[in-house]
N, C-alpha and C positions, 0 to 999 in steps of 0.2 A: 564646343568651344576651348581653345587652346590656352593654356594658362602659363604665364611666364615661369621659368626654371629659376630658384633663388641661388644665389652662389652664395657659398659659405663664408668668404672671404668678406662680403657686404654684412653678411650677418653677424659675424664675429665683431665686425665696426661697431655696428647698431647695440649690440649687447654690452659692449665696453662703454659706449657712449651712456647708455641708458643706466648702467651700474654706476658710472662715475658723475652723472650728471653734468659732465663738463667735457668738451671736446678736447681741451687741454690735458685735462688728466688722462682721457682716453688714450690721446696719441701716445702719451708717456709708456702706459701700460703697454701697447701694442709696439712699440718702438717704431712709430711713424709720425711723419711731421701733423700739425694739426689741418692744413689744408688738404693733406691726402686722406685723412679721416671724414673732413667735410665734404670733399669729392665722393667717397664711397656712398655715405649715406644720401647725397644727391642721387646718385645711380641707383640705390636702391629704392627710393621713393618713386623715380621716373619708372622704375619698372614695374613697381605695383600700382602705380597712378594715384598715390596715397600719401600724405603729409604724416609722417611717423615722430617728428619732434618738433616742439614749442620753444623756440628760445626766447628767454626773459634776460631781463639785465643781472638777475642773482643767479641763475643756473638754468639748464636744459631740462623740460619736462616731456614726459610722454604725451601724445594726443591719444584720443581713444583708438585709433587705429594702430599707433604704436605699443599701447598695453594689449590690443588683441594679438599683435605678431610675436611680441617678446617672448611667452610661453613656448611658442612653436620654434623660436630661432632657438632658444635653450636646447630643445629637446633634439633639434636637428644636428647642432653643435656636439652634444654628447653622444648621439649615435653615431655620427663621422669619428669621433675620437675612439668609440668602442669599436668600430669596425677596423680603424686602420691601427689602433693598439693592438688588437688580435693578430693582425698579420705581422706587425713588426715589434711585437712587444719583447721579442728576444733579443733584438738589436740595441733596446735602450736599457741602460744601466746607470746607476749613481746612487747618492745618498742623499735623502731629505731629512731635515731636522724640523720636526714641528713641536710647537708648544701650543699646551691646550689647558683650560680649566680641569679640576680634578673630577667634578661630577660627568663633565662631557667625555673625558678622557676614559672614564669607566663605563659609561652608557651608550654615548651617541658615537663617538669617533671609532672604535673598533671595527664594526660592521661596515664601515665604509672604507677604513683600510683593507679589511679582508677582499671586497670586491674590486679595491684599485689594483691591490698585489697579484690579484688572480689575472689580470689583464697585463700587468708589468713585473713579471716575477723577479726581476733582476735589480729592480729599483728597492734600495732597503731604505725603510722609513724608520727614523730615531724620534720616539715621541717622548716629551717630559711633560708631566702634570704640573701643576702648581698656581700660584697668584700670577695671572698673567699681565697684570699691571706692570709687574718687573720684567717682563719678558719682551715687551714690545721696544724697548730700549735697547735690547740687545739682538734685534734683527739684523742679519749680515754677519754678526760676528759668531753668535752661539746659535741662533734660529734662522733657517728660511722662512718659514711660515709660523705664524701665531693667529689662534682663534682666542680672542680677548672680549671680555664684557665691559660695556661703557654705559654712562648715563642716558637715558632716552635722547635720541635725535644728536648726538654728540660722539666724537671719535673720529679717526681716519678709517681707511680701509673700506674693505667691501661688505655691504650691510647683508647678514645673512639671514637673522630672525629676531623678534622681539620676545623678551623672557619677562614674565609676572613674577616676581617673588611672593612667596605664600610663607606664612606662619605655619610650621609643622608640629605636631605633638603624638604622643603616644595614643592609640585607639582606647587603651586601657585604662589611661590614668588621666586626670582632669589637672594636668600641670597648669594650665593658664590661671587656676583659680588661687595658686600658692602666691605669699606676699613674704619677701620679694619674690620676684618671678626670676627662677633660673633659667639662664639662656646659655645655649651651646653655640659658639660662633667661630669663625676662621679667624688666623692672625690677623694682625694690622696692615692695611692694604688693600684688604677686601672690600668690594662696595657694599657687600650686603651686611657686613659686620657695622660699617660707619652708618648705613642707614637705619639699620635696628636700632643701635644705639642712640641716634638723633630723634628716631621717632618716638622710642619710649620715654626719652627726656621730656620730649615737647608735650607728650600726653601726661605726664607727670604720674607716670608708672614704676612704681620701685620696682627694681631688678637688680639681678647680680650676674656675674661672669662665672657660670659653674664650669664651663668646659672650654678649651680652646684647642683646635687641631687643625693642620694642613689637609688631613683626610676627609672627605665628604663621608666615606662609609664609617669612620669613628665617630663622626658629629650625628649622623643618622642613627647609629647604635646606641648612641647616649639618650637620643630623643625617643627611640623605640622603647627603652627601658624605664620611661617615666622618670628620668633624672632632670631633664630640661625640655625646654622646647627651643627649635632653632627657625631657620630661614632658608628655604630651598627654591630653585628654579620649579615653574609650573612645567617646563618642558621633560625634566628629569626626577618628577615628583615619585617618590617609592610607593609602592601599594602597601607596605607595611606601616606607613604613617597616616596621621589623620590631619587634613587641612584645617586652619581655624577659619571659620567665617567672620567677617566683621560684623555680622549682625547677629550674631552669638552675645550672651548677657556679660561674660568678661572678654568682649573684643579686644581686639589689639588692632593698633594703629595700621592704615595702609600704607604700603611702601611703594616707592618709585618704580616705573618699569625700567628695563635694563635693554641695551641693543646688542647682539652678538654680532661681531665683526672679524672678517678674515685680514691680517695683515700680511703683506708679502715684503721681503728684503729687495732690494734694487739689485736689477741684473740677475734675475733668477735662472737657475738653470733649467735644461729641459725638463728632468724629472720633477723639481719643484714646482715647475709651471704646469705639468701635468696634474700632479696632486691637488694644486690651487684650484683648478678648473673643476676637477672631480667633486671637491669638498663644497664649492658653491652650487654647482649642479645639484647637488643631493641636499644641501642644508639649506638654501634660501628659500624663503617662503613664510 
């Protein structure tokens, strides 16, 4: 039996619509018209003999067939990028300015940058870490790309993953039994700071702000020494700390989940677009 050969341009249009859940937004990211993207999706569906997208009044959803194809489509596009990149990496050069949360900048992003620069040695990435809520407003001026955190189900940009905030403490100290509870947090503007304060107040749990820093490493060190508890992401939770279970006797209130999203400046350069695709392919899920 002969299977149809999939066109990468059609797969790219399909992935864009799947990411944006909108033909209009997908067309904008691809610099094409909405009708052109719709025609590409129709050609892909005809070639596969399956409906991939279900259009509703609110958004575009994936069908069962579409969900099955999406993972393969991403892998094919990444492999194509790697193959072409290896052959033409020496021809592509430029600068990309990336903003990212401090913990992601320390743990998650560096190995991805290493693999990216291995394929594109002439692309120079400048990364800044900090409170990303202030970075998204400077897209196009200071940053080309920003990986930012938002409340669950909210925020623009491409969804990458969902993070669960965890209360963290020293394995050797029962800090959670202290009254008032010492807490180490990030500066104003951090979602985890806001959520932690609101949750403790709502639970009527006495607390005091014992330490404030932009540095995730500094906050973790204070918690590791038993000087305070803090709030950290499940995806970057360090082995040297202890996650506090809500079922423990001195349990702390649950905190809302957060979405991690990639924001792009308009009219991205080729190097920035390549890095954006690389980050989405490796972080999404």
